N, C-alpha and C positions, 0 to 999 in steps of 0.2 A: 361633498366630493373628497375623496381620499387624497392625501398629499402624495406626490410621486416619491418613490424611493430614491434616496440620494446615491445609492449604489445598487447595481443589479445583483440578483441572487447568486449567480455563479461566482462573481467576484467576491461577494461577501463570504460565501462558504470557503473560497480559496484563502482569503485572509484569515478566517478563523482556523482553518486547517493548519496554516503556518504557525499560529500560536500554539495549537495543540501539539504539533510536531516538535516545536522548540521546547515547550514547558511540560508536556504531558497533561493528563486530565487533572491530576491533583494540583499541579503547579499553576495551571491556567486560572488565574483569578479573574473576576469580572472586570477589574481595572485593566488587566493585561489584554483581555479579550476586546474590551472597548477600544483601547489604544490600537491594537492590531487591526481591528475592523475599521477604524477611523470614524466610529459612531459614538454618540453619548450612550451611557448605560441605559437611560430611559428608552432610547431608540432600539437598543438590543432587546430589552425586555418586551417592547411592543412587538418586535418581529419574532421573538422567541419567548413566549409567555412561560414556557417550561424551564427557562433559565439555562444554565450551563449544560445540564443534561440534554436538553433539546438541541442546543447548538452542536454538541458532540455527536448526538444521534444523526443529525442532518449532515454534518461534515462526513461522518463515517459512511452513511448511505450514499452520498455523492461520490466518495472515493471508491467505494465498492462497485458502484455503477460504472465509473470510468474504467476501472481495472477490468471489469467483465467485458466491456466493449472493446477495449484496446489491447488487452493482454490475453485474456482467456479465449475470447472469440477467435483471434488469429491462430491460436494453438489448436483449436477444434476444427479449423477449416481443412480442406483437402490440400494436397500438395506434398512436396518433399519435407520430411521432418526437419532437416537442418535449416531449410528456408523459413519454416514456421518458427523455429526456435530463434533464429536471427531476427525475425520481425518482432517477436515478443521481447527480445533483449533490447532492441532499439526503443521500444515503448517503455520498458522498465527504466531505461536510461533517462527518458523524458520525465517519467513520473517521479523519479528520485533525484532529478537534476544532477545527473552524473555522480551521485553519491553524496551530494551536499545536503539533501533532505533526509531526515530520519523517517523510519517507517511509522506511519500513523497507527497501524495495528499495535505495534509495540508500545508506542507512547500512550495509547488509550487502554492498555492492559492494566488491570488493577494490581497494584503492588501488594495489596493485603489479602486478596482472595482470588481463587481460581474461578469464582463465580461472580465476577464484577458485572456491572451493568452492560458492558459491551462484549462479554465473553462469548455468547452464542454467535454473534456476527463475526467476531475475530476468528473463532474456531472454524466456522463455516468458510470463511475467506481463505484461510490457510489450507483447509481440506480441498477447496476448489482448485487452488493453484497446484497442490500436490497431485490431485487427480488429473489435471490437464497435462502436467509434465510427464506423469506416469503413462498416460495414454500415448503420448508421442514416443516415449521410449519403447513401449510395447510395439508400436507400429514399426519401429526401427529394428525389431527382432529380439528384444529382451523379454525374458520370461516375466510373468506378472510380478512375482516377489522381487526380482532384481530391478525391474522398472520402478516399483514403488520405493525401494531403497535409494535408487538414483534420484528420484524426484524429491524425496525427503531431504537427502543430502544437499541437493541444489537449493532448496528453500533455506536450509540451515546456513549454507554458504552465503546466500543472498543477505540474510539477516545479519550474519557476522560481518560481512564486508561493509554493510551500511554502518554498523557500530564502529568498526575499525576506521572507516573513512571519516566519520565524524570525530572520533577521538584523535586521529592524526591530523585532522584539518586538510585532508587530501582525498580527492576522489579516486586515487589510484587503486586502492583495494577493490572498490566497487567496479571500476573499469576492468580490472583483472578478472573478477568474477564473471562479468558479462562476456568477456572474450573467451573464457574457458567453458561457458555454459553449454554450447552445442556438443563439445566433446565429453563433458561430464555427464550429460544426459544420454547421449546417443552412443558414444564410444564404440567399442567392439562388442557386438552381440555374441554370446557364447553359442 
């Protein structure tokens, strides 16, 4: 009979995600991952025989799944664009803990190569968010190219506000981004 897990899978992935968000992939040593998870290294290897790569893959897959259900899906639903953007902003606020948590996609990006092990998932995640924001901007009356520019700008502002929030030790830049998001995306359609 298998020994019961000392920590459930969602909690384990959440703890590992915190380590990757804080240290990045390169900086997340097995010792740091073990400490963050609250498990011995042997237990981590038992659960993740593929090592750190598998841990990061599973953390990223869980984060992308959560993001899809909680941010992208509401943007794709019917209803007023401003209401949908506001709902997505609330969920972004939760996901990034008011700007206190770094972007996992950024922290897993390879500093040495555009084709790191997570590049396809990261690229596809950013594209999905840009597409969802762009779709809502088009529904609000913006031409396709203008909607795409607004969506890309919103994602750039989101990423920049997360970096600035972390660097300043204050969630204010991220909160300012969230507050301005509906107007930045929807604004006045030409």
